[in-house]
Each structure stands twice: as structure tokens, then as C-alpha cells.
N, C-alpha and C positions, 0 to 999 in steps of 0.2 A: 596530169594523168591522161594517158591516151585511152580513148573510149573503147576501141575494139579489144585491145589487150586486157583492159580492166574488166570488160564483159566476160571474157574467157576465164579470168581469175575468179570472178563471182560465180560463174557457171560451175566451177569446180568445188565450191563450198558445199559441204555435206549437211550442215545444220540448217534446217529450213528457216528459222527465225533470223539467223545471221545472214543467210542469203537474201531474204526479203529486205532486211535493213540495209545491206550493202547495195542492192539494186536501187533502192530509193535514194540513197546517199549519192550514188554516181549520177543519177538524173538531176538531183539538186545542184551538183557541181557543174554539170553541163549547162543548166539553166543560168548559172551565175557566170558563165564564160570561163570557168576554171579548168577546162579540159582541152585536149588537143584531139585531132582525128587524122589517122593515116589510112585513107581508103584503099591504098594499093598494097599494103603490107600483107604478105601471106603468113598466117600464123600456123604454128605446128599443132596438130590435134593431139591432145593428151591421150594416154592409153585408156583412161577410165572417164567416160562422160555419160550422163551428167553427174555432178556431185549430189548424192542424196543419202539419207539416213538408212540404217539397216532395216528399219520398219517405216512404213507398212510393207508387209510381204506382198510381192507383186505376182498376180495370177493372170490367166487369160480372162478376157471380159466375160466369157461364158461361165467361168468358175465363181465370179463375184455375185452373190445373191442380190436380188432386188429387195429393198427395204421399205416398209411402210412408215410414213411419217407420223402415224397415229399412236405410236408407243415411244417413250423416251429413248429406248435402245435403238429402235428403227430410225427415229429422227436423227440421233447422233450419228448413225452409220451413213445416213443420207447426206448430212452436212459434211461429214468426213470425206465422202466421195467428191463433193463439190470443192472442198479445200484441196484435195489431191489434184483435181483438174487445174485449179489456180496455181498450185505449186509447179506443176508441169508447164503451165503457160509462162511462168517466169523463165524457166529453163529454155523454152522454145524461143522466146523473144531474145534472150541473151545469145542463144546459138545463132540466130539470124545475123546478129551484129558482128560476131567474130568470124563466122564461117565464110561469108560471101564478100569477097573483095571487089573493088572497082565499081561500086554502086555510088550514086549521088550522095552527098553528105546528108541530105534530108532523110534518106532511107535509114541510116544508122540512128539519127535522132528520133525518128518515128518509133523505131523498135525499142529504143531506150525508154521512151515515154510509156510504151506498152509494158515493158518489164516492171517499171515503177508502179504502174496501176495494178498489174497482176499481183505484185508484192503487197500492195495495200489491201486488195481483196483477200489474199491469203491471211493476212494479219486479222482482218475483221472476222473472218469465219473461224479462225483458230481461237481467237479470244472468246467468241460466242460459244464454241464447243466447250471450252474450259470453264467459263463462268456459269453457263446455263445448264450444261449437261454433264459436267464433271469428266469430260473425256479430252484426249489430246490427239494431235495428228500422229498417226502410226498405230493407233489402237485397233484399227480395222484393216482387213486386207483390201487391196486396191488393184486396178489393172493398169497396163502400161501402153494403151493404144496411142496416146498422143505422142509419146517419145518414139514409139515404133515407126510412126509416119515421119518423124524428124530424121530418123536413121535412113529410111528408104529414100528420102529426098535430099540427102546430104550433099549430093553432087550437082544439084540443079535448083538454082534460086527460083526459077519460074515455077517449077513443080511445087516447091515449098510454099510459095505464095498461094498457089491454086488450091492446095490440098490441106494446109493447116488453117490459116485464118478464114479463107472463104469457103471451106468445107467443114472441117471439124469444129471450129469455133462458131461458125454460122449455125451449126446445129444447136448450140447453146441459146441463140436468139429464139429458136423455135421452142425449145424445151423449158425455158425459164418461166413464162407466164403460167402454164399448167402446174408447174412445181410450186409456184407462189400460191396458187389457189389451194393446193393441198396443205401447204404449211399454214396458211391462214385458217383453214378449217381445223387444223390441229392446235391452233392457238399460239403459234410461234410467230408473233408479229415482228419481233426483232429480226428473225431470219428473212422475213418478207422484205423488210427495209434494206437489209444487206444486199439481197438479190436485186432490188431496185437500182442500187448503185452499180452492181456488177453488170446488169443489163444495159444501163446507160453507157458505161465505159466500153462494153464489148461491141456495141454498135460502132464506136470509133475504131476499135481494133480491126473489125472486119472491113471497115472502110479503108483502113491503111493497107490491108491485104489486097483488096480489090484495086486500089490505086497502083500498087507496085506490080501486081499481076498484069494490069493493062499496060504499064510502062514497059515491062519486059517483053510482052507480046508484040507491042509496037516496034520495039528495038529489034526483035528477031523476025519481023514480018509475018506474024501469026495472027489468025483470027481468034480472039479470046473465047468466043462462044464455041466455035467448031473445035478448037484445040482442047477444051476442057474435058470432054468425054474420053479423049485419047489418054490424057493424064490419069484420069480415074481408073481406066483399064490397066494402064502400064504399071501403076504403083499400087493397085489393089486397094483403092480408097473405099470407105464405106458407102453403100448406096444411099441415095436420098430417101428420107422417110417423112411423110406428112404427119401431122399438120405443120404448115409453114407459117412463120410470123412475117407476113408480107410487108406490114408497115415498118418493122424493124429492118428487114432486108432491104427495102427501098432506101431507108435512111442510111444503110451501110453501103450503098453504092451499087447494088445490083441493078442492071439495066432493065428497061421495060420488057425487052425480049426475054431475058432470063426469068423475070417474074411471071411472064405469060407461060413459059415452059413449066415452071413450078406449079402454077395454077392448074394447068392441064394434067400434070403428073398426079396432083392430089386428088383428081377426080377419076383416076383409074379404078 
């Protein structure tokens, strides 16, 4: 089984649980040495990407209400929103694998690992939603910000690395600890445990994004720090918002110079 073609096939799967299972199975095959890899193959983009179910209904981020974790309904909506992020993250990892040719083999294996871990996160959250709160993925409206950025950066691997893992996913490093504190106060300790796993793994995912952003900048003779604001402006990426999880960001490969910039930004 060829990894990049298989990743595209899985990306087209519409049923979330089936997509998650297939992503994890492909990673297992790769770990067992039962896959091949064609780095140079140019795959044709299907008309409809990504594969996803009819629900949840997708709205702009401004139309999706903020939910309090202190009621069962609000907590279900909040956990649904996180599950939606994880489902999108599976798609984003798979998309990086098939879309960008001529990268080192380690690039594709890194993103396959990310896809499998995001699939595991989605399964954990969806199971918790179903067993503890009686709800399923698709029961609440959601927004499409992550995939919108994937579409904007479809022609530029460097921009994708800069603006998805090390921007959008890095925001998850910042947001998770305060969210865990709220869920703990609401008494949902299982959700807190799941978010512990997600935070641990997301540090690794952002580290992968940082690694390949630095690789591509070096390859193209660009200063990674100076070039980043240009990409934010060109692709209309979300602005940075404190508070920042400096410890997690340092573990995820942000440089001392970048962390100092964030520290100064948070004191504005």
C-alpha cells in the first residue's frame, strides 16, 4: 500500500469513525514496514475534499456560540467543538501527506503519525460524548476555520507548516490548560484526562510543524522569524492572542527569540 495515495483515499472517507480507524490502520501498516512511499508522485485532487458527514452544519466562527461547561448541554457542546477540531486535524495531516510531493520520507511519516494520533483523540472525545453526555459528533453546529486555512495554503507547503501546526494548533497549547481547569470545576475529570493526552501529543505535532517549517525556510534561503509575519498577512491567519503556554511552546520547538516576542506581546 502506497502511503500518499492511501492518505488521499482516507481523506475522502465521509464517516468520521471509519476515517479515524483507517488513519490508525495505515499508520500501523507503516510501522510494520508493510507500506511503500512515492515521494515524487503528483496525485490528482478530487472534486470534493475533505470527505465529511452532512452534520455538523458548518458556520462561520462568529456564528457558533460560546458554551459554558457548567451545564450538561454546554459541556457537550464544548467537547463536541474539541472533537470537531480533532476530526479536522485528521484531515489536515492526511492532506499534507498527499498534497505536497518531493519532501523527505520523514515528512510523510511524521504527518502519518499525526493523523493516527488525531484519530485517537477524536475517538476518545466521541466515546466520552456518547457515554457520558448522550450526544454524538454532528449534534451541534461547528465552524470550518482549520480547513479554510488548509485551502488557502494548498499551493505552498511552507505556508501550510507555518500557519496550521505552528499557528492554529499552537493555539491549542495555550487554550487547553484553562479549559481543563473549567472542566475540573465542572466535575468532568474524564474530559480533563483526555485533554492531558491531547496536550501531550499536540506538543509533538507542533514540534513537527516547526521542524518542517525550519527545513523549508532553510531550503528556500528564508529567515523563519522574519518570514512568518509576511505569511500571516498574506494568508490572513488569526492574530496571536495571550495568554501563551510558554512551557508547552518551548517543548514544541519555538525558539528563545520567538518566545521572547510572545512574552512581549502578552504584556501589551
